[in-house]
C-alpha positions as CSV (number, residue, x, y, z in Angstrom):
1,M,-130.3,61.8,-8.0
2,K,-127.4,60.4,-10.1
3,K,-125.5,59.7,-6.9
4,R,-128.4,57.8,-5.4
5,Y,-128.9,55.8,-8.7
6,F,-125.2,55.0,-8.7
7,I,-125.3,53.7,-5.1
8,V,-128.4,51.5,-5.9
9,A,-126.9,50.2,-9.1
10,S,-123.6,49.4,-7.3
11,L,-125.3,47.6,-4.5
12,S,-127.4,45.6,-7.0
13,I,-124.3,44.5,-8.8
14,V,-122.5,43.6,-5.6
15,L,-125.5,41.5,-4.5
16,L,-125.7,39.9,-7.9
17,L,-122.0,39.0,-7.7
18,V,-122.3,37.6,-4.2
19,A,-125.3,35.5,-5.2
20,C,-123.5,34.2,-8.3
21,C,-120.4,33.3,-6.2
22,S,-122.5,31.6,-3.6
23,F,-124.4,29.5,-6.2
24,T,-121.1,28.6,-8.0
25,S,-119.4,27.7,-4.7
26,K,-122.3,25.5,-3.7
27,Y,-122.3,23.7,-7.0
28,V,-118.6,23.2,-7.1
29,S,-118.4,21.9,-3.5
30,D,-121.5,19.7,-3.5
31,G,-122.3,19.1,-7.2
32,C,-125.8,20.5,-6.8
33,F,-127.8,23.6,-5.9
34,W,-129.7,23.9,-2.6
35,W,-133.1,23.0,-3.9
36,E,-131.9,19.8,-5.6
37,C,-129.3,18.5,-3.2
38,A,-129.7,15.2,-1.4
39,P,-130.4,15.8,2.3
40,E,-127.8,15.2,5.0
41,R,-127.7,11.6,6.3
42,D,-126.7,10.2,9.7
43,F,-125.1,7.1,8.1
44,H,-122.6,6.3,5.4
45,V,-122.5,3.7,2.6
46,S,-119.7,2.0,4.6
47,D,-122.4,1.1,7.2
48,L,-124.2,-1.0,4.6
49,E,-121.7,-3.8,4.1
50,I,-123.1,-7.3,3.5
51,P,-122.1,-9.9,6.1
52,I,-120.4,-13.0,4.9
53,S,-122.9,-15.1,6.8
54,L,-125.4,-14.5,4.0
55,F,-123.3,-16.3,1.4
56,P,-122.6,-20.0,1.0
57,T,-120.2,-21.8,3.4
58,G,-116.6,-21.3,2.4
59,A,-117.2,-17.9,0.8
60,S,-114.8,-15.0,1.7
61,T,-115.0,-11.3,1.3
62,D,-113.2,-8.1,2.1
63,H,-114.8,-5.2,3.8
64,L,-116.8,-2.7,1.7
65,T,-114.1,-0.7,-0.1
66,R,-114.3,2.9,-1.3
67,P,-113.5,3.4,-5.0
68,A,-110.3,5.2,-5.8
69,D,-112.2,7.9,-7.6
70,N,-115.9,8.9,-8.0
71,M,-116.5,7.3,-11.4
72,F,-120.1,8.3,-11.6
73,G,-120.1,11.7,-9.8
74,E,-121.2,10.1,-6.6
75,I,-120.8,11.7,-3.1
76,E,-119.7,8.4,-1.7
77,G,-119.6,4.9,-2.9
78,G,-118.4,1.4,-2.0
79,F,-118.0,-2.0,-3.5
80,Q,-117.6,-5.5,-2.1
81,D,-116.6,-8.7,-3.9
82,V,-117.4,-12.2,-2.6
83,Y,-115.2,-15.2,-3.6
84,M,-115.3,-19.0,-3.4
85,D,-112.7,-20.3,-5.9
86,Y,-113.5,-17.3,-8.0
87,R,-115.6,-14.1,-7.7
88,I,-119.2,-15.2,-7.2
89,A,-120.8,-11.9,-6.3
90,T,-120.3,-8.2,-6.6
91,Y,-122.1,-5.5,-4.5
92,E,-121.9,-1.8,-5.2
93,I,-123.6,1.1,-3.5
94,Y,-123.4,4.8,-4.5
95,R,-124.9,8.0,-3.0
96,F,-125.4,10.8,-5.5
97,P,-125.7,14.6,-4.9
98,R,-129.0,14.7,-6.7
99,V,-131.8,12.2,-7.2
100,R,-131.7,12.7,-11.0
101,D,-128.0,11.5,-11.0
102,A,-129.2,8.4,-9.1
103,I,-132.0,7.8,-11.6
104,F,-129.5,8.0,-14.5
105,R,-127.1,5.5,-12.9
106,S,-129.9,3.1,-12.1
107,E,-131.2,3.2,-15.7
108,Q,-127.6,2.6,-17.0
109,N,-127.4,-0.5,-14.7
110,K,-130.6,-1.8,-16.2
111,K,-129.3,-1.4,-19.8
112,G,-126.4,-3.7,-19.0
113,M,-128.6,-6.7,-18.2
114,F,-128.5,-8.6,-21.5
115,D,-126.6,-11.4,-23.1
116,R,-123.5,-10.0,-24.8
117,E,-123.4,-12.7,-27.4
118,T,-127.1,-12.8,-28.5
119,G,-128.3,-9.4,-27.5
120,K,-131.2,-11.0,-25.7
121,V,-132.5,-9.0,-22.7
122,W,-132.4,-10.9,-19.4
123,E,-135.6,-11.9,-17.7
124,V,-136.8,-12.4,-14.1
125,P,-137.0,-16.1,-13.2
126,E,-140.0,-17.4,-11.3
127,D,-137.6,-18.5,-8.5
128,L,-137.1,-14.9,-7.5
129,T,-140.2,-13.3,-6.0
130,F,-138.9,-10.6,-3.6
131,S,-139.6,-7.0,-4.5
132,S,-138.9,-4.0,-2.4
133,S,-141.9,-2.0,-1.1
134,T,-139.7,1.0,-0.2
135,A,-137.4,1.4,-3.3
136,D,-138.2,4.2,-5.7
137,D,-137.0,1.8,-8.5
138,W,-136.3,-2.0,-8.2
139,Y,-135.2,-4.2,-11.1
140,I,-134.0,-7.8,-11.2
141,A,-133.0,-9.9,-14.2
142,C,-131.1,-13.0,-14.9
143,G,-129.3,-14.5,-17.9
144,Y,-126.1,-15.5,-19.4
145,S,-122.9,-13.4,-19.5
146,S,-119.8,-15.1,-20.9
147,Q,-121.6,-18.5,-20.6
148,I,-122.1,-18.0,-16.9
149,Y,-125.7,-17.7,-15.6
150,S,-126.0,-14.6,-13.3
151,C,-128.7,-12.6,-11.6
152,E,-128.4,-8.8,-11.1
153,M,-130.4,-6.4,-9.0
154,T,-130.3,-2.7,-9.3
155,A,-132.3,-0.5,-7.0
156,R,-132.7,3.2,-6.3
157,F,-133.6,4.5,-2.9
158,Q,-133.9,8.3,-3.2
159,E,-130.3,9.4,-4.0
160,Y,-128.8,5.9,-3.4
161,V,-128.2,3.3,-6.2
162,I,-127.4,-0.3,-5.2
163,F,-126.2,-3.0,-7.6
164,F,-125.8,-6.6,-6.7
165,K,-124.7,-9.4,-9.1
166,A,-124.2,-13.1,-8.3
167,D,-123.3,-16.1,-10.4
168,I,-126.0,-18.7,-9.8
169,S,-124.7,-22.2,-9.1
170,D,-125.2,-25.1,-6.7
171,E,-123.4,-23.0,-4.0
172,M,-124.9,-19.6,-4.8
173,T,-128.5,-20.4,-5.4
174,F,-131.6,-18.3,-6.1
175,A,-132.4,-18.6,-2.4
176,N,-129.0,-17.2,-1.5
177,F,-129.5,-14.4,-4.0
178,E,-132.9,-13.5,-2.6
179,K,-131.6,-13.6,1.0
180,V,-128.9,-11.1,0.1
181,I,-131.2,-8.7,-1.7
182,T,-133.8,-8.9,1.1
183,Y,-131.0,-7.9,3.6
184,I,-129.9,-5.0,1.4
185,D,-133.4,-3.7,1.1
186,E,-134.0,-4.0,4.9
187,Q,-130.7,-2.2,5.7
188,I,-131.2,0.8,3.5
189,S,-135.0,1.0,4.1
190,D,-134.5,1.0,7.9
191,R,-132.0,3.9,7.7
192,L,-134.0,6.0,5.3
193,H,-137.4,5.6,6.9
194,Q,-136.6,5.8,10.6
């Protein structure tokens, strides 16, 4: 009887250790457990670059670039700057291991949309009417930052967080801004909802 009890206890301990190692390995390699991990995707954030044709004539850009490190704990990410005589727009896209990480990043983006000098929260101008029908969270606001009037959009599509900021001017208008965010929405929505 004692021998049988010893064998059952030993097997139970071994199974428990294997399960613990498996869970730890999964979390270390992917940053999440099976039931909370983002699904496999057949595209990468590098596929979601914004074409220069959406920006004013004379603008230039580099290709979507991967960050040197994963600053926010993302699985993959990319950023793209657009220039005229100076940087007029910034685009960032991140894919997170869990939806809750994406929710957190999106909320942080929203908290940054205020005037640093006055503390006034930015508002949505009447000139911007587009809103995504497929995003889990979609937020746009415009206001002054260092005396430059800018508009920002942050959106969450499942485990993806997208951020787009543009300085509004005679060249980069509200219409240009809306054209870019519409394109962004179409690209990610088409891939996620095929």
